[in-house]
Structures are given as structure tokens and as C-alpha cells.
TORLUMGU-630840 format. One record per residue (C-alpha): x, z, y. Coordinates in steps of 0.25 Angstrom, whole numbers, padded with zeros to 4 digits, always signed. Each point is the difference from the previous one (the first is absolute). Example, Ala and Ser with C-alpha at 12.3 -4.5 7.8 and 13.67 -1.06 7.14 Angstrom:
REM residues 2
+0049+0031-0018;+0006-0002+0014;
END
This chain:
REM residues 389
-0375-0084-0070;+0006-0010-0009;+0014+0002-0006;+0006-0011+0008;-0004+0007+0013;+0006+0013-0003;+0013+0004+0007;+0012-0004-0009;+0009+0011-0004;+0014+0001+0006;+0006-0003-0014;-0007-0013-0002;-0001-0005+0015;+0014+0002+0006;+0014+0001-0003;+0007+0013-0003;+0006+0000+0014;-0013-0002+0006;-0006+0011-0009;+0007+0010+0008;-0009-0001+0011;-0009+0013+0001;-0014-0002-0004;-0010+0007+0009;-0014+0003-0006;-0010+0002+0012;-0011+0009-0005;-0013+0000+0008;-0015+0002+0001;-0004+0012-0009;-0013+0009-0002;+0000+0006+0014;-0009-0003+0012;+0012-0006+0006;+0001-0011-0010;-0001-0011+0010;+0010+0005+0010;+0010+0001-0011;-0002-0014-0003;+0002-0004+0014;+0013+0008+0001;+0005-0006-0013;-0002-0014+0005;+0008+0004+0013;+0011+0006-0009;+0001-0012-0009;+0001-0009+0012;+0012+0008+0005;+0008+0001-0013;+0012-0009+0000;-0002-0009-0011;+0015-0004+0000;+0003+0014-0004;-0011+0005-0008;-0010-0006-0011;-0014+0005+0003;-0011+0004-0010;-0014+0003+0006;-0008+0010-0008;-0014+0003+0005;-0008+0012-0005;-0015-0003+0000;-0010+0010+0005;-0003+0004-0015;+0015+0003-0002;+0004-0013-0008;+0014-0005+0003;-0001-0015+0003;+0010-0011+0002;-0003-0006+0013;+0004-0013+0008;+0012+0001+0009;-0008-0004+0012;+0000+0009+0012;-0009-0009+0008;-0012+0004-0009;+0003+0015+0002;-0003+0001+0015;-0013+0005+0007;-0009-0011+0002;-0014+0000+0007;+0001+0015+0002;+0001+0002-0015;+0012+0005-0008;+0004-0007-0013;+0000+0006-0014;+0008-0002-0012;-0011-0005-0008;+0000-0013+0009;+0015-0002-0003;+0001+0003-0015;-0001-0014-0007;-0005+0006-0013;-0005+0012-0008;+0015+0002-0005;+0007+0013+0002;+0014+0004+0004;+0008+0012-0006;+0013+0007+0003;+0007+0006-0011;+0001+0016-0001;+0013-0001-0006;+0011+0003+0010;+0009-0009-0007;-0009-0012+0001;-0005-0006+0013;-0007-0012-0005;-0014-0004+0005;-0009-0005-0010;-0013-0009+0003;-0011+0000-0010;-0013-0007-0001;-0011+0002-0011;+0003-0008-0012;+0013-0005+0004;+0015+0004-0003;+0005+0009+0011;+0010-0006+0009;+0013+0007+0005;+0002-0003+0015;+0014+0006+0000;+0005+0013+0006;-0003+0006+0013;+0011+0007+0008;-0008+0007+0011;-0015+0002+0003;-0005-0001+0015;-0013+0008-0001;-0009-0003+0012;-0012+0008-0005;-0007+0009+0009;-0008+0012-0004;-0003+0006-0013;+0005-0006-0013;+0012-0006+0007;+0005+0007+0012;-0003+0014-0006;+0011+0001-0010;-0007-0006-0012;+0007-0013+0001;+0013+0006+0003;-0001+0009-0012;-0002-0012-0009;+0012-0007+0006;+0008+0013-0002;-0004-0001-0015;+0003-0014+0000;+0014+0001+0006;-0003-0010+0011;+0005+0002+0014;-0010-0001+0011;-0002+0000+0015;-0004+0013+0007;-0003+0014-0003;+0000+0007-0014;-0010+0007-0007;-0001+0013+0007;+0001-0006+0014;-0010-0011-0003;-0010+0011-0005;+0002+0009+0011;-0001-0011+0010;-0013-0004-0006;-0007+0013+0000;-0003+0005+0014;-0002+0014-0004;+0014+0002-0007;+0007-0009+0011;-0005+0010+0010;+0004+0012-0008;+0014-0006-0002;+0001-0003+0015;-0004+0015+0004;+0010+0005-0010;+0011-0007+0007;-0004+0004+0014;-0006-0013+0004;-0012+0001+0009;-0014-0004-0005;-0014+0000+0005;-0011+0009-0004;-0007-0005-0013;-0009+0005-0012;+0000-0005-0014;-0012-0001-0009;+0003-0002-0015;-0009-0007-0009;-0004+0013-0008;-0003+0007+0014;-0009-0011+0004;-0007-0002-0013;-0002+0015-0004;-0004+0006+0014;-0003-0011+0010;-0006+0010+0010;+0012+0009+0000;+0009-0012+0002;-0008-0005+0011;-0001+0013+0007;+0015+0001+0000;+0001-0014+0007;-0010+0005+0010;+0008+0012+0003;+0012-0009+0002;-0008-0009+0010;-0004+0013+0007;+0015+0004+0002;+0006-0014+0003;-0012-0008+0006;-0006-0013-0003;+0003-0011-0003;+0006+0001-0013;+0006-0010-0010;-0004+0000-0014;+0010-0007-0009;+0003-0003-0015;+0011+0009-0004;+0007-0011-0007;-0001-0013+0007;+0005-0009+0011;-0002-0011+0010;-0011+0009+0006;-0010-0004-0012;-0011+0010-0001;+0003+0008+0013;-0011+0003+0009;+0000+0006+0014;-0011+0011+0001;-0005+0003+0013;-0010+0011-0004;-0006+0007-0012;-0011-0010-0002;+0011-0010-0005;+0008+0009-0009;-0007-0002-0013;+0000-0015+0001;+0015+0000+0003;+0003+0009-0011;-0007-0009-0010;+0008-0012+0006;+0013+0007-0002;-0004+0005-0015;-0003-0015-0003;+0015-0002+0000;+0005+0014-0004;-0008+0012-0005;+0010+0009+0008;-0001-0001+0015;+0006+0005+0013;-0006+0004+0013;+0009-0001+0012;-0002+0004+0014;+0002-0010+0012;+0014+0000+0006;-0001-0005+0014;+0012-0008+0004;+0008-0012-0004;+0002-0006-0014;+0015-0003-0002;+0006-0006-0013;+0014+0000-0004;+0007-0008-0011;+0011+0006-0009;+0009-0008-0009;+0011+0005-0010;+0014-0005+0003;+0013+0002-0008;+0002+0013+0007;-0014+0005+0002;-0013-0003+0006;-0001-0005+0015;-0012-0001+0009;-0005-0012+0007;-0005-0001+0014;-0014+0006+0000;-0012-0007+0003;-0013+0004+0007;-0015-0004-0005;-0008-0001+0013;-0014+0004+0000;-0009-0011-0006;-0012-0002+0009;-0008-0008-0011;+0001+0011-0010;-0002+0015-0001;+0014+0002-0005;+0012-0008-0006;-0008-0004-0012;+0001-0010-0011;-0006-0012+0008;+0008+0004+0012;+0013+0000-0008;-0002-0013-0009;-0012-0008+0005;+0001+0001+0015;+0015+0002-0001;+0000+0010+0012;+0014-0001+0005;+0009+0012+0002;+0011+0002+0010;+0014-0002-0005;+0008+0008+0005;-0009+0011+0004;+0001+0004+0015;+0006+0013-0002;+0011+0008+0007;+0014+0000-0007;-0002+0014-0004;-0014-0003-0006;+0006-0012-0008;+0011+0009-0005;-0010+0011-0004;-0009-0009-0008;+0011-0007-0007;+0006+0014-0004;-0014+0004-0005;-0002-0013-0008;+0014+0001-0007;-0004+0015-0003;-0013-0004-0006;+0008-0011-0009;+0009+0011-0004;-0010+0011-0002;-0008-0009-0010;+0012-0005-0007;-0003-0014+0003;+0009-0012-0003;+0000-0014+0006;-0010+0000+0011;-0011+0008+0007;-0009-0002+0012;-0002+0014+0007;-0013+0001+0008;-0001+0010+0012;-0008+0005+0011;+0006+0003+0013;-0009+0010+0005;-0004+0003+0015;+0009+0012+0000;+0012-0009-0003;+0001+0004-0015;+0002-0009-0012;-0009+0003-0011;+0002-0008-0013;-0013-0006-0006;+0006-0006-0013;+0010-0009-0006;-0001-0013-0008;+0010-0003-0011;-0005-0015-0001;-0005-0003+0014;-0007-0013+0004;+0011-0010-0001;-0004-0013+0006;+0008-0006+0011;-0010+0005+0010;-0001+0014-0006;+0006+0012+0008;+0011+0003-0009;+0007-0013+0000;-0003-0002+0015;+0007+0013+0003;+0012-0004-0008;+0000-0014+0006;+0001+0007+0014;+0011+0009-0006;+0008-0013-0003;-0004-0003-0015;-0008-0013-0003;-0011+0000-0010;+0008-0008-0010;+0012+0010+0002;-0009+0012-0002;-0006-0006-0013;+0014-0003-0005;+0006+0014+0003;-0011+0006-0008;+0002-0008-0012;+0015+0002+0001;-0002+0015+0001;-0009+0000-0012;+0010-0008-0008;+0011+0010+0003;-0009+0012-0004;-0001+0004-0015;-0013+0006-0006;-0001+0014-0005;+0004+0013+0007;+0008-0003+0012;
END
């Protein structure tokens, strides 16, 4: 990328009055298996940001971890021909972007091999739309805390808990939230004594029945999840989960309806949206990656629930938000079982965020447009300090 194509720093490009416009760095991509969906989400968020109120600096993280300056071109960040985009396609050069780790200095620096680094100006807030490990799991949030840069969404602890399904469930249980039966197999257990770990899984299946779901412990977007109908498919499912995470979970099938609920933080505390329902997807074994993003299986918003059921799932969603010390936003996913009980499956601290994603749709049905939702999240982050709070 040549120097004339670089974003001009606020100091050189605008007057002092205009320089007061907050600058939002939208950070996306990353090293996880959800890289492509993160790019799609970022394109939607960038399209929704009011450019009369904010400057926008798009920063993509490649699959090998390089922070790259990308074009401000949301049209190139959409799913096309059933393929998700990636940062490598959007980065114009091999240059790298760096944020300062000095809390008193929020400048962004761009550098290319053999060239003098260019200061791109200060960033006022980061909108991190990364999904999965190395972004949604507290790692990026910790870096931004060290840098003293405010950011949208959950902090270090809530992000880490929200990413690790084992510890998420442990927190839920400690706060009295209902969870379904599950088993965790850690890397050392599987690698040192595979027969014993497999025997434990088979005992779990004997108690709770088939089918089972085998999942990476720290992942999202249903990547790496397999529905296993009998023992013959177990080993293959475990290897698929371990391709994404050496720690994996085995969960029993909960028969019932899939219900989701959005939580958003307001000035006086979190509130829940109207809930949504994910109807059975006939073309897929379950609500997997392709059903969510490629085939865009539509959910029902609002969910056809009674007033009492709606109030209960909203209460549980807010409790899950509070139990994990979340900030900003959360999507809480539940099963409404055949006996009428809500069981929480998981939370997402940075849920899918395209206009057709369930979280924005639930808030739109609750009276808040996509653009208003993006603006509220940015304003909340600008008003929140880093550090202990």
C-alpha cells in the first residue's frame, strides 16, 4: 500500500473542530476458524456506522496473526458464491498495523518493510468483531486494557468465560442456572489414556442416550461440532472437534425448542430483547455453520411463546449476563425442553452481527434499528474506562 493511499491522520487531514469526531477502529478476522464470519460481521458494522459522527479505521487480522490495514469497502466483505471472505483478500500490502501499549498514547502506526513507519493518528475506541479464540476469548481485550483503549463488549474475564464452554457451564451452575448434561475431556486425559476417556464417554451415552453432540470446548458458529448417532461415529467426531481445540465436550441431546435472547447494557443495567426461536432445519442434522450462514435458515422473531415463557427466558438471559460479569452485549441460547423448562446452552459475548443475524433482529423487533444498536454500543464503550471497574 503506497503512502498516498494510507488514511490521513486527524492532525493532518482535518481542522481541530473536526478532529473531535471519535475514531472507531473496527478490528476483525483473526486466527480462529470463525475468521470469515468475523469479516462478514465487520463489513455490516462498518456499513452501519454513522460517518457524520465517527471516523472509521478498518484493521483486519490475517489468519497468521498479522494486523493489516484494509480498504474501507464493506461490499467486498460479504459472503459470495457460498464462500466467506478473508482478510488476506482485503489487505493491500504486506504492511502491519500496531497499537501502542502505552496507555497515554493511542496512536496507530503503519509500517512496511524498508519504509519509514507512518503514524495514522489516534484511536478513541475499538469495535472488536472477532469470533472465537485469539479475539473473543479475552486475549484481545487484555491487550486493549494494557493499551488503555476503550472497546465494545465484554471485558477479559467475561470474554474468557464466554469462550470456554466448560467454565461457562461451571459459572452457570454456581449461580443456579439450569444446564444440560455434559462431559469434558481435557487434552492430557485424551492423550495419556484414550481408552479411559472413551470409556467415560460411553458411560455418559449409556446414561443419557444417543445421539450425542461432540464440540470443541472453545469455539463458535457450530464449527467442529458433530451430531453422533451411535458409537461407530464417535472417534471421527472427536477428531473433528480436536482439529479446532484439543479440549472437547460431549453433550446429550436436549429435546425441545431452541430459543435465543439478546441482552444489551443500558445506563441503568442490562435489558433483554424479545426472544427468537430457531425452528428445526430440515436440510441439516442441526443448526450448524451452513444452516446459520450459508443457507441463512431464518429464525422466528419474536418466538411464539406465552407471556410467562417470554418473561422467564428474558430473566434467565439477564441472569446469565450478570453471572459472567458481561458488558455491552450478549446473546444467550436456551432449550425449552418438552417438560416446559428452560435450559441454558451457552452465551456469545460477540454474537453474529450482520443485519440478518439473530441478535440484531431481536433488537429490531424490540424497537431498535441496526444502526441505532451499533451506535449505542460505540457510545457505551466511549463512556467506559479501561482497567478495574
